[in-house]
Every structure is written in C-alpha cells, then in structure tokens.
Biopython code that builds the backbone (N, CA, C, O; Angstrom):
import numpy as np
from Bio.PDB.StructureBuilder import StructureBuilder

atoms = [
    (1, "MET", "N", (-39.337, 120.296, 8.701)),
    (1, "MET", "CA", (-38.382, 120.600, 9.753)),
    (1, "MET", "C", (-37.547, 119.355, 10.060)),
    (1, "MET", "O", (-38.085, 118.278, 10.315)),
    (2, "GLN", "N", (-36.252, 119.519, 10.032)),
    (2, "GLN", "CA", (-35.343, 118.407, 10.296)),
    (2, "GLN", "C", (-35.101, 118.249, 11.795)),
    (2, "GLN", "O", (-35.102, 119.224, 12.545)),
    (3, "PRO", "N", (-34.890, 116.981, 12.219)),
    (3, "PRO", "CA", (-34.541, 116.789, 13.632)),
    (3, "PRO", "C", (-33.147, 117.325, 13.905)),
    (3, "PRO", "O", (-32.352, 117.496, 12.981)),
    (4, "PRO", "N", (-32.852, 117.587, 15.148)),
    (4, "PRO", "CA", (-31.507, 118.089, 15.480)),
    (4, "PRO", "C", (-30.429, 117.062, 15.129)),
    (4, "PRO", "O", (-30.714, 115.866, 15.061)),
    (5, "PRO", "N", (-29.191, 117.521, 14.906)),
    (5, "PRO", "CA", (-28.111, 116.598, 14.507)),
    (5, "PRO", "C", (-27.880, 115.472, 15.510)),
    (5, "PRO", "O", (-27.492, 114.372, 15.116)),
    (6, "SER", "N", (-28.108, 115.723, 16.782)),
    (6, "SER", "CA", (-27.899, 114.671, 17.783)),
    (6, "SER", "C", (-28.899, 113.529, 17.581)),
    (6, "SER", "O", (-28.560, 112.365, 17.794)),
    (7, "ALA", "N", (-30.125, 113.854, 17.173)),
    (7, "ALA", "CA", (-31.125, 112.817, 16.915)),
    (7, "ALA", "C", (-30.755, 112.029, 15.658)),
    (7, "ALA", "O", (-30.934, 110.811, 15.620)),
    (8, "GLN", "N", (-30.244, 112.705, 14.636)),
    (8, "GLN", "CA", (-29.802, 111.997, 13.430)),
    (8, "GLN", "C", (-28.654, 111.045, 13.753)),
    (8, "GLN", "O", (-28.582, 109.927, 13.243)),
    (9, "ARG", "N", (-27.762, 111.523, 14.613)),
    (9, "ARG", "CA", (-26.611, 110.689, 14.990)),
    (9, "ARG", "C", (-27.063, 109.461, 15.768)),
    (9, "ARG", "O", (-26.556, 108.365, 15.528)),
    (10, "SER", "N", (-27.987, 109.616, 16.678)),
    (10, "SER", "CA", (-28.454, 108.465, 17.461)),
    (10, "SER", "C", (-29.211, 107.482, 16.570)),
    (10, "SER", "O", (-29.125, 106.271, 16.773)),
    (11, "ASP", "N", (-29.962, 108.000, 15.573)),
    (11, "ASP", "CA", (-30.632, 107.108, 14.636)),
    (11, "ASP", "C", (-29.622, 106.312, 13.820)),
    (11, "ASP", "O", (-29.814, 105.123, 13.564)),
    (12, "LEU", "N", (-28.555, 106.972, 13.417)),
    (12, "LEU", "CA", (-27.513, 106.297, 12.651)),
    (12, "LEU", "C", (-26.828, 105.222, 13.491)),
    (12, "LEU", "O", (-26.534, 104.131, 13.001)),
    (13, "ILE", "N", (-26.576, 105.539, 14.759)),
    (13, "ILE", "CA", (-25.949, 104.550, 15.652)),
    (13, "ILE", "C", (-26.862, 103.351, 15.831)),
    (13, "ILE", "O", (-26.396, 102.212, 15.811)),
    (14, "LEU", "N", (-28.161, 103.587, 16.008)),
    (14, "LEU", "CA", (-29.109, 102.488, 16.147)),
    (14, "LEU", "C", (-29.179, 101.657, 14.865)),
    (14, "LEU", "O", (-29.308, 100.434, 14.920)),
    (15, "LEU", "N", (-29.095, 102.319, 13.721)),
    (15, "LEU", "CA", (-29.124, 101.606, 12.452)),
    (15, "LEU", "C", (-27.886, 100.719, 12.295)),
    (15, "LEU", "O", (-27.997, 99.562, 11.890)),
    (16, "TYR", "N", (-26.710, 101.263, 12.616)),
    (16, "TYR", "CA", (-25.488, 100.465, 12.558)),
    (16, "TYR", "C", (-25.547, 99.299, 13.531)),
    (16, "TYR", "O", (-25.134, 98.186, 13.207)),
    (17, "PHE", "N", (-26.062, 99.563, 14.725)),
    (17, "PHE", "CA", (-26.167, 98.492, 15.722)),
    (17, "PHE", "C", (-27.108, 97.392, 15.245)),
    (17, "PHE", "O", (-26.836, 96.211, 15.458)),
    (18, "PHE", "N", (-28.201, 97.765, 14.610)),
    (18, "PHE", "CA", (-29.149, 96.785, 14.095)),
    (18, "PHE", "C", (-28.496, 95.903, 13.031)),
    (18, "PHE", "O", (-28.646, 94.682, 13.063)),
    (19, "PHE", "N", (-27.778, 96.508, 12.097)),
    (19, "PHE", "CA", (-27.116, 95.724, 11.054)),
    (19, "PHE", "C", (-26.022, 94.831, 11.639)),
    (19, "PHE", "O", (-25.856, 93.692, 11.203)),
    (20, "PHE", "N", (-25.278, 95.337, 12.618)),
    (20, "PHE", "CA", (-24.251, 94.518, 13.269)),
    (20, "PHE", "C", (-24.891, 93.339, 13.992)),
    (20, "PHE", "O", (-24.378, 92.221, 13.941)),
    (21, "GLU", "N", (-25.997, 93.585, 14.657)),
    (21, "GLU", "CA", (-26.673, 92.528, 15.399)),
    (21, "GLU", "C", (-27.191, 91.437, 14.453)),
    (21, "GLU", "O", (-27.048, 90.246, 14.731)),
    (22, "VAL", "N", (-27.782, 91.847, 13.355)),
    (22, "VAL", "CA", (-28.286, 90.865, 12.380)),
    (22, "VAL", "C", (-27.127, 90.092, 11.762)),
    (22, "VAL", "O", (-27.209, 88.873, 11.604)),
    (23, "PHE", "N", (-26.054, 90.787, 11.414)),
    (23, "PHE", "CA", (-24.869, 90.154, 10.846)),
    (23, "PHE", "C", (-24.278, 89.138, 11.812)),
    (23, "PHE", "O", (-23.971, 88.011, 11.423)),
    (24, "PHE", "N", (-24.119, 89.535, 13.065)),
    (24, "PHE", "CA", (-23.532, 88.656, 14.076)),
    (24, "PHE", "C", (-24.446, 87.460, 14.350)),
    (24, "PHE", "O", (-23.966, 86.332, 14.462)),
    (25, "ALA", "N", (-25.735, 87.689, 14.456)),
    (25, "ALA", "CA", (-26.675, 86.602, 14.730)),
    (25, "ALA", "C", (-26.702, 85.597, 13.580)),
    (25, "ALA", "O", (-26.830, 84.393, 13.804)),
    (26, "THR", "N", (-26.582, 86.093, 12.354)),
    (26, "THR", "CA", (-26.570, 85.196, 11.194)),
    (26, "THR", "C", (-25.379, 84.249, 11.262)),
    (26, "THR", "O", (-25.535, 83.044, 11.065)),
    (27, "PHE", "N", (-24.200, 84.778, 11.538)),
    (27, "PHE", "CA", (-23.022, 83.928, 11.618)),
    (27, "PHE", "C", (-23.049, 83.041, 12.847)),
    (27, "PHE", "O", (-22.502, 81.939, 12.816)),
    (28, "LEU", "N", (-23.662, 83.484, 13.917)),
    (28, "LEU", "CA", (-23.789, 82.645, 15.099)),
    (28, "LEU", "C", (-24.687, 81.443, 14.814)),
    (28, "LEU", "O", (-24.373, 80.322, 15.213)),
    (29, "VAL", "N", (-25.784, 81.672, 14.135)),
    (29, "VAL", "CA", (-26.681, 80.568, 13.774)),
    (29, "VAL", "C", (-26.000, 79.638, 12.770)),
    (29, "VAL", "O", (-26.127, 78.418, 12.872)),
    (30, "ALA", "N", (-25.283, 80.203, 11.809)),
    (30, "ALA", "CA", (-24.579, 79.374, 10.821)),
    (30, "ALA", "C", (-23.531, 78.494, 11.500)),
    (30, "ALA", "O", (-23.375, 77.325, 11.146)),
    (31, "PHE", "N", (-22.821, 79.048, 12.463)),
    (31, "PHE", "CA", (-21.824, 78.249, 13.178)),
    (31, "PHE", "C", (-22.483, 77.167, 14.021)),
    (31, "PHE", "O", (-21.955, 76.059, 14.119)),
    (32, "ALA", "N", (-23.618, 77.465, 14.627)),
    (32, "ALA", "CA", (-24.328, 76.451, 15.417)),
    (32, "ALA", "C", (-24.798, 75.300, 14.537)),
    (32, "ALA", "O", (-24.714, 74.137, 14.933)),
    (33, "VAL", "N", (-25.293, 75.619, 13.345)),
    (33, "VAL", "CA", (-25.726, 74.568, 12.415)),
    (33, "VAL", "C", (-24.524, 73.735, 11.965)),
    (33, "VAL", "O", (-24.602, 72.509, 11.894)),
    (34, "PHE", "N", (-23.424, 74.406, 11.666)),
    (34, "PHE", "CA", (-22.194, 73.694, 11.271)),
    (34, "PHE", "C", (-21.717, 72.769, 12.396)),
    (34, "PHE", "O", (-21.380, 71.613, 12.142)),
    (35, "ALA", "N", (-21.688, 73.262, 13.617)),
    (35, "ALA", "CA", (-21.216, 72.447, 14.746)),
    (35, "ALA", "C", (-22.140, 71.256, 14.976)),
    (35, "ALA", "O", (-21.673, 70.164, 15.301)),
    (36, "PHE", "N", (-23.433, 71.452, 14.811)),
    (36, "PHE", "CA", (-24.402, 70.374, 14.983)),
    (36, "PHE", "C", (-24.146, 69.263, 13.973)),
    (36, "PHE", "O", (-24.063, 68.093, 14.347)),
    (37, "PHE", "N", (-24.020, 69.619, 12.695)),
    (37, "PHE", "CA", (-23.799, 68.598, 11.674)),
    (37, "PHE", "C", (-22.403, 67.995, 11.777)),
    (37, "PHE", "O", (-22.231, 66.803, 11.520)),
    (38, "ALA", "N", (-21.416, 68.783, 12.142)),
    (38, "ALA", "CA", (-20.063, 68.242, 12.282)),
    (38, "ALA", "C", (-20.001, 67.227, 13.416)),
    (38, "ALA", "O", (-19.325, 66.205, 13.300)),
    (39, "PHE", "N", (-20.698, 67.501, 14.502)),
    (39, "PHE", "CA", (-20.710, 66.562, 15.625)),
    (39, "PHE", "C", (-21.318, 65.231, 15.211)),
    (39, "PHE", "O", (-20.758, 64.176, 15.508)),
    (40, "PHE", "N", (-22.453, 65.268, 14.532)),
    (40, "PHE", "CA", (-23.093, 64.015, 14.146)),
    (40, "PHE", "C", (-22.338, 63.312, 13.025)),
    (40, "PHE", "O", (-22.369, 62.085, 12.941)),
    (41, "ALA", "N", (-21.666, 64.059, 12.170)),
    (41, "ALA", "CA", (-20.829, 63.426, 11.150)),
    (41, "ALA", "C", (-19.652, 62.703, 11.807)),
    (41, "ALA", "O", (-19.311, 61.583, 11.428)),
    (42, "PHE", "N", (-19.039, 63.354, 12.791)),
    (42, "PHE", "CA", (-17.943, 62.712, 13.531)),
    (42, "PHE", "C", (-18.446, 61.483, 14.273)),
    (42, "PHE", "O", (-17.768, 60.456, 14.304)),
    (43, "LEU", "N", (-19.623, 61.579, 14.868)),
    (43, "LEU", "CA", (-20.198, 60.444, 15.590)),
    (43, "LEU", "C", (-20.460, 59.281, 14.638)),
    (43, "LEU", "O", (-20.185, 58.130, 14.977)),
    (44, "ALA", "N", (-20.983, 59.571, 13.459)),
    (44, "ALA", "CA", (-21.267, 58.519, 12.491)),
    (44, "ALA", "C", (-19.975, 57.881, 11.984)),
    (44, "ALA", "O", (-19.908, 56.662, 11.823)),
    (45, "MET", "N", (-18.957, 58.691, 11.732)),
    (45, "MET", "CA", (-17.700, 58.129, 11.239)),
    (45, "MET", "C", (-17.001, 57.309, 12.310)),
    (45, "MET", "O", (-16.452, 56.246, 12.018)),
    (46, "SER", "N", (-17.017, 57.786, 13.537)),
    (46, "SER", "CA", (-16.308, 57.063, 14.589)),
    (46, "SER", "C", (-17.026, 55.782, 14.967)),
    (46, "SER", "O", (-16.378, 54.826, 15.395)),
    (47, "SER", "N", (-18.339, 55.732, 14.824)),
    (47, "SER", "CA", (-19.051, 54.499, 15.153)),
    (47, "SER", "C", (-18.943, 53.467, 14.043)),
    (47, "SER", "O", (-19.228, 52.292, 14.272)),
    (48, "SER", "N", (-18.540, 53.873, 12.851)),
    (48, "SER", "CA", (-18.425, 52.924, 11.745)),
    (48, "SER", "C", (-17.030, 52.327, 11.635)),
    (48, "SER", "O", (-16.778, 51.528, 10.734)),
    (49, "VAL", "N", (-16.119, 52.695, 12.529)),
    (49, "VAL", "CA", (-14.767, 52.126, 12.497)),
    (49, "VAL", "C", (-14.846, 50.673, 12.933)),
    (49, "VAL", "O", (-15.402, 50.353, 13.984)),
    (50, "LYS", "N", (-14.291, 49.813, 12.121)),
    (50, "LYS", "CA", (-14.361, 48.384, 12.405)),
    (50, "LYS", "C", (-13.230, 47.977, 13.349)),
    (50, "LYS", "O", (-12.100, 48.450, 13.232)),
    (51, "ILE", "N", (-13.561, 47.096, 14.278)),
    (51, "ILE", "CA", (-12.541, 46.607, 15.205)),
    (51, "ILE", "C", (-11.693, 45.546, 14.519)),
    (51, "ILE", "O", (-10.472, 45.534, 14.672)),
    (52, "ASP", "N", (-12.327, 44.658, 13.768)),
    (52, "ASP", "CA", (-11.593, 43.620, 13.053)),
    (52, "ASP", "C", (-11.249, 44.132, 11.654)),
    (52, "ASP", "O", (-11.722, 45.192, 11.243)),
    (53, "SER", "N", (-10.452, 43.404, 10.951)),
    (53, "SER", "CA", (-10.053, 43.814, 9.618)),
    (53, "SER", "C", (-11.229, 43.720, 8.649)),
    (53, "SER", "O", (-12.126, 42.897, 8.833)),
    (54, "VAL", "N", (-11.222, 44.556, 7.626)),
    (54, "VAL", "CA", (-12.276, 44.516, 6.623)),
    (54, "VAL", "C", (-12.143, 43.255, 5.784)),
    (54, "VAL", "O", (-13.140, 42.609, 5.461)),
    (55, "ASN", "N", (-10.914, 42.907, 5.432)),
    (55, "ASN", "CA", (-10.659, 41.697, 4.650)),
    (55, "ASN", "C", (-10.515, 40.529, 5.617)),
    (55, "ASN", "O", (-9.522, 40.446, 6.340)),
    (56, "MET", "N", (-11.483, 39.635, 5.638)),
    (56, "MET", "CA", (-11.469, 38.548, 6.620)),
    (56, "MET", "C", (-10.454, 37.463, 6.264)),
    (56, "MET", "O", (-10.065, 36.674, 7.126)),
    (57, "ARG", "N", (-10.021, 37.416, 5.000)),
    (57, "ARG", "CA", (-9.036, 36.397, 4.633)),
    (57, "ARG", "C", (-7.644, 36.750, 5.119)),
    (57, "ARG", "O", (-6.851, 35.865, 5.441)),
    (58, "MET", "N", (-7.344, 38.032, 5.174)),
    (58, "MET", "CA", (-6.038, 38.476, 5.664)),
    (58, "MET", "C", (-6.257, 39.432, 6.829)),
    (58, "MET", "O", (-6.177, 40.648, 6.654)),
    (59, "PRO", "N", (-6.531, 38.904, 8.005)),
    (59, "PRO", "CA", (-6.784, 39.800, 9.142)),
    (59, "PRO", "C", (-5.528, 40.574, 9.520)),
    (59, "PRO", "O", (-4.409, 40.103, 9.320)),
    (60, "SER", "N", (-5.723, 41.722, 10.048)),
    (60, "SER", "CA", (-4.577, 42.536, 10.436)),
    (60, "SER", "C", (-3.845, 41.871, 11.597)),
    (60, "SER", "O", (-4.463, 41.220, 12.439)),
    (61, "ILE", "N", (-2.554, 42.036, 11.636)),
    (61, "ILE", "CA", (-1.737, 41.358, 12.642)),
    (61, "ILE", "C", (-1.603, 42.279, 13.850)),
    (61, "ILE", "O", (-1.078, 43.388, 13.751)),
    (62, "ASP", "N", (-2.084, 41.801, 14.976)),
    (62, "ASP", "CA", (-1.853, 42.481, 16.241)),
    (62, "ASP", "C", (-1.731, 41.411, 17.327)),
    (62, "ASP", "O", (-1.772, 40.220, 17.017)),
    (63, "MET", "N", (-1.587, 41.798, 18.554)),
    (63, "MET", "CA", (-1.347, 40.845, 19.631)),
    (63, "MET", "C", (-2.565, 39.967, 19.919)),
    (63, "MET", "O", (-2.423, 38.896, 20.509)),
    (64, "HIS", "N", (-3.747, 40.399, 19.517)),
    (64, "HIS", "CA", (-4.952, 39.654, 19.846)),
    (64, "HIS", "C", (-5.260, 38.553, 18.844)),
    (64, "HIS", "O", (-5.882, 37.555, 19.210)),
    (65, "ASN", "N", (-4.852, 38.700, 17.612)),
    (65, "ASN", "CA", (-5.236, 37.677, 16.640)),
    (65, "ASN", "C", (-4.043, 36.938, 16.028)),
    (65, "ASN", "O", (-4.200, 36.294, 14.990)),
    (66, "THR", "N", (-2.863, 37.013, 16.636)),
    (66, "THR", "CA", (-1.731, 36.240, 16.106)),
    (66, "THR", "C", (-1.969, 34.747, 16.294)),
    (66, "THR", "O", (-1.553, 33.941, 15.462)),
    (67, "GLU", "N", (-2.631, 34.378, 17.377)),
    (67, "GLU", "CA", (-2.929, 32.962, 17.589)),
    (67, "GLU", "C", (-3.948, 32.478, 16.552)),
    (67, "GLU", "O", (-3.847, 31.352, 16.065)),
    (68, "LYS", "N", (-4.907, 33.303, 16.220)),
    (68, "LYS", "CA", (-5.904, 32.962, 15.224)),
    (68, "LYS", "C", (-5.246, 32.787, 13.850)),
    (68, "LYS", "O", (-5.614, 31.881, 13.103)),
    (69, "ILE", "N", (-4.294, 33.633, 13.519)),
    (69, "ILE", "CA", (-3.594, 33.519, 12.242)),
    (69, "ILE", "C", (-2.776, 32.246, 12.185)),
    (69, "ILE", "O", (-2.738, 31.574, 11.154)),
    (70, "SER", "N", (-2.114, 31.906, 13.295)),
    (70, "SER", "CA", (-1.309, 30.678, 13.286)),
    (70, "SER", "C", (-2.183, 29.442, 13.171)),
    (70, "SER", "O", (-1.776, 28.457, 12.555)),
    (71, "ARG", "N", (-3.388, 29.474, 13.757)),
    (71, "ARG", "CA", (-4.306, 28.346, 13.605)),
    (71, "ARG", "C", (-4.823, 28.266, 12.177)),
    (71, "ARG", "O", (-5.058, 27.163, 11.683)),
    (72, "MET", "N", (-5.006, 29.382, 11.500)),
    (72, "MET", "CA", (-5.487, 29.378, 10.110)),
    (72, "MET", "C", (-4.431, 28.805, 9.173)),
    (72, "MET", "O", (-4.775, 28.210, 8.152)),
    (73, "GLN", "N", (-3.149, 28.973, 9.501)),
    (73, "GLN", "CA", (-2.090, 28.502, 8.626)),
    (73, "GLN", "C", (-1.871, 26.992, 8.759)),
    (73, "GLN", "O", (-1.310, 26.375, 7.854)),
    (74, "ASN", "N", (-2.295, 26.401, 9.848)),
    (74, "ASN", "CA", (-2.103, 24.945, 10.058)),
    (74, "ASN", "C", (-3.141, 24.129, 9.363)),
    (74, "ASN", "O", (-3.117, 22.901, 9.444)),
]
sb = StructureBuilder()
sb.init_structure("model")
sb.init_model(0)
sb.init_chain("A")
sb.init_seg("    ")
for serial, (resi, resn, name, xyz) in enumerate(atoms, 1):
    if name == "N":
        sb.init_residue(resn, " ", resi, " ")
    sb.init_atom(name, np.array(xyz, "f"), 0.0, 1.0, " ", f" {name:<3s}", serial, name[0])
structure = sb.get_structure()
C-alpha cells in the first residue's frame, strides 16, 4: 500500500531541504576555512614588510634617511 500523495510530496520536500542544507553548510565551512587562512596569510605578509630598504648599500630615499645618505657620501 502506497502512502497518500501528500505524504510523498512532504517526503520529497524534506529530501530537497536536506540536500540544500548539506550543500549550503559545505560551502559555509569552506568559506570559513578560506577566510581563516586568508587572514593569517595577510597577517604574515603584512608583518614581513620591511621598514628600511632591503639593499643596505643603496637605501631608499625618503625624508627620514636623506641625512644618513649625505653622511655616507662624505
């Protein structure tokens, strides 16, 4: 004996809802993992930015080290 059509329809709706929920939760977790690693990657890159020039023989010219450059040339 088959269940009435209304019961089949509600089972189908629950099945679709279950698949949608799993699909949505999967992408939500994937985005959370991506955001977590992106944040720490950005933190690592921004903390590794050097204030002084990488090449110490030719320091970059700005208002703070022009006096240092002129002393090096003398």
